C-alpha positions, 0 to 999 in steps of 0.5 A: 780080720774080724770075727763076728764078735769084733770091732765095728763102728762107722768110719766116717769123718765127713767134711761138713758145711758152714751153712745149710743154705749153702748145702742145699744151693750146692746140691742143686748143681750137683745133678748138672756137674755128675751127669753132665760132666760139665766144667762148671765149679762152685763160687770161690773155688779156684786151683792153684798152680798144677791143678792142686788145691792144697800142699802138705805141711810136715808140721807147724811152727814150734810154740815159744811159750807155755799156755794155760789152756786151749779149746778144740772143736769136736764134730761129735761126742766120742762113743767111749774113751774105753780103748776097746771101743775107741773106732772112730775120730771123736774117741781117738782124738781125745784118747790119743792124748790120754792113753798110749800104745806100745808104740808110736804112730809118727806124723810121717806114718812111721813107727817108733817106740812108745810104751815098748822100748823094743820087740823081738821075733825070735820065731814065726810064732813069738813076739817078745816086747820089752816094756819101758820102766819108770812110766807112771800111770795118772794115779801115780802108780807104775805101769808093769808088765802085768798092766800090759798083759791085762790090757791087751788081753781085754781083745781076747776077751767076748764078754769085752766084745772088742771092736779091735778083736780082729787084730788079735785073731791069731794070738794064742796067748799073752804073758808075762815073761819077765818084770818088764817083758811081755811075750804074745804067742800066735797060732800062726805067723801074722806079721800084721799083728805088731804093726796094729799096736801103734793104735787102740789095740796096743793101749796100756791101762792100769790092770787095778783100774780095769778091775775097780771100774768094770763096765763103767770103765771109759764112761763119762763117770769113771773115765780112764788112768793112762800114761799120756801127757794129759790126764782125764778131768771131766766129761759133760755129757753132750758138751765137752771133755776137760783133760789136765796136763800130767807133770809126772809124764815120762817123756820130757820131749812130749810134755804138755806145753798146755796145762789144760785142753777142753774138747768142745762138741759142735755138731753144727758146722756153721757154729764150728766155723764161726767159733774158729773165726771169732777165736772163740775155739782155738783149733780142730782137725777136718775142717768142713771142705765148704769153709776151707776157702773162707777160713783161708781168707781169715788169716787174721784169725789163724792158719789152715793146714793139710796133712797126711791121710789114710781116708778113702770115701767109698760106697759099700754094697751091704747087700749082694743078694738083691739089685747089686748081686750082679757085678755089672750093676755094681760097675754101672753105678760106679761109671755113672758117677763123674768122680771129679765132678763130685770132688769139686762139688762135694769137697770143693776140690780138696780131694783127689779121685782114685780107683784103691781103697787104700791111699798110696801112703799106707804102702810106705814099707812096700818097694815102689815097683810092688805098689806101682804094680798093686794100683796099676792092677785095679779095674778103673771105672771111667765116667761113662753113662752110655755104657753103664746103662748097657751093663745095667740092661745086660744084667737085667736090673733095669727098674731095680729097687735098692734101699740107700742109707744115708744121714745129714752128717753135712753138706759133702755127705749130703751131696754125695748121697744126692749124687749117687742116688741121681746116678742110679736113676740115670741108668735105670735103677730105682733108689730109695733113700733111707735117711737117718739120724746120725747116731742110727747111721753109726749103728749100720756099722756095728749091727747087722740087723740094722743093715737087714734091709739096706742095700748100699751106704757111704763111708770114709775108711781110714787105716790104723797103720801103714799096712795095707792088708789091714784094708783088705783083710775086712773083705774076707768071708765072714769078717765082721766088716764084710758088710756085704758078705761077699765071698771069694776063696782065691782072695780069702787064701791070698790075704791069709797067706799074706799074713804069714809073709814076713818080707814086706815086698813078698807081702805086699805082692800078695795083698796087691793080688787080692786088691785086684780081685776085690776091685774087679768084683766091685766089692766096694766102690771107691770114690775119692781120697781125702786130706787130713785138714787142721785149723790152728788160732793165732794163739796156738801153734805146734801141732802136726796136720797128719792123721797120726793125730788118732794114735799120737799125743798131738795136743802135747805139741800145742803151745803159745806163739 
């Protein structure tokens, strides 16, 4: 799906911990949990009826009044506000309120019109978009087809090096065919392209702004000039980003109910949770898992909500020429990890085990029977140390060394890394832990040189649309995000053929077959699915607790109670 010059940065947004002491204490019991498979459970963790620790909410109570401002916690600073490089949680959490795409991704993960009011597909190679009229950029200029062409065309420009260029892999031309009409022509049928336009690949920026700001576009100095309900006001590097309400916003239903929103960078989880409890910070997404039960008890301070997600925590085998060249070794490492115990230790139970690299939610447009077939065909790797040791011995890999890259992102990440390393030792492998800074760890996903001496890493990979093919396309031969260099001609043919299939059911069947092949080869090792979590202080309400916040102006919904 991605050529070598295409998108690439980290897909992680792990749970963080309210205390470094807590991280160490919990990590201390990981070995017994993961290797012994016992029923030990961290203090304070209790299961609700039926074993579920949370229930999903579609929305939060509607606001009753406008407010002057609210503050939002961020675990890290955005890499850029340039949509071409907005590939991670911090970037898109902010950008989704300032810049808009041709289509919207709704809380239930459905799609609706955005800056495009409609699309036609008159033949397999042509997509015709009707552009919404009367939309203004934040500088007061009106959006036209020229702006759409200029914005989308950046993904084709090798000088830009868009992280989302893979979405445009089959695009031949992008042309203005009317004052408010844009036509995209592809070299081959591509029925995944249109689905990608709910996110960064579909963002529209002023053509004039792009030309005037040049390489400064999207940085802390130049900011952006888009069409969203909030406009860029200030970026204090390392501290905060401030947006202000755009009063000429085109959609009255999503006119911002707050005059201002400030995103505060709080990488330390303890500080973040304390700020939630004291009311210093009004809200945040991806609540540290070790703090969820604490915040649940802080009812006077605010409320916790859980919603739809598309993220899967996985091991990525980045070197298939070394210790992990034999699929039996990859399978053995998966079988050496007690994933249910890992979820309890690392995520405090706020996740669920999976054998898939996608969540079921991204298969929503595929008939249930076809989705069932796809998931049923996946390799199951139940916890079995004896069998895992046997596989390692059969592969002649006993004592084999490998470099496992990790970073102290948070407690869940630390615990997961320790658990994987312990499991590897238990089955006769010799892991060398290479702990990196958070920034350096991020480069592993965008710089092949940074991965040169790395054999294994962990990621939380989210999909940006309800198209499961988005996941499996990155595992094709030569793809930018095929970090291990895996190659399987049959898999490539299935994925490439699926792109050309218009019918969701038929496309889903091909995707399912590709998923089975990748699963059997254990190209990536899925560990568990996460859930979108959100905290709102008692003074604000309105946002939807859904992963769609990455590409929907969620902050415009927030007002006073």
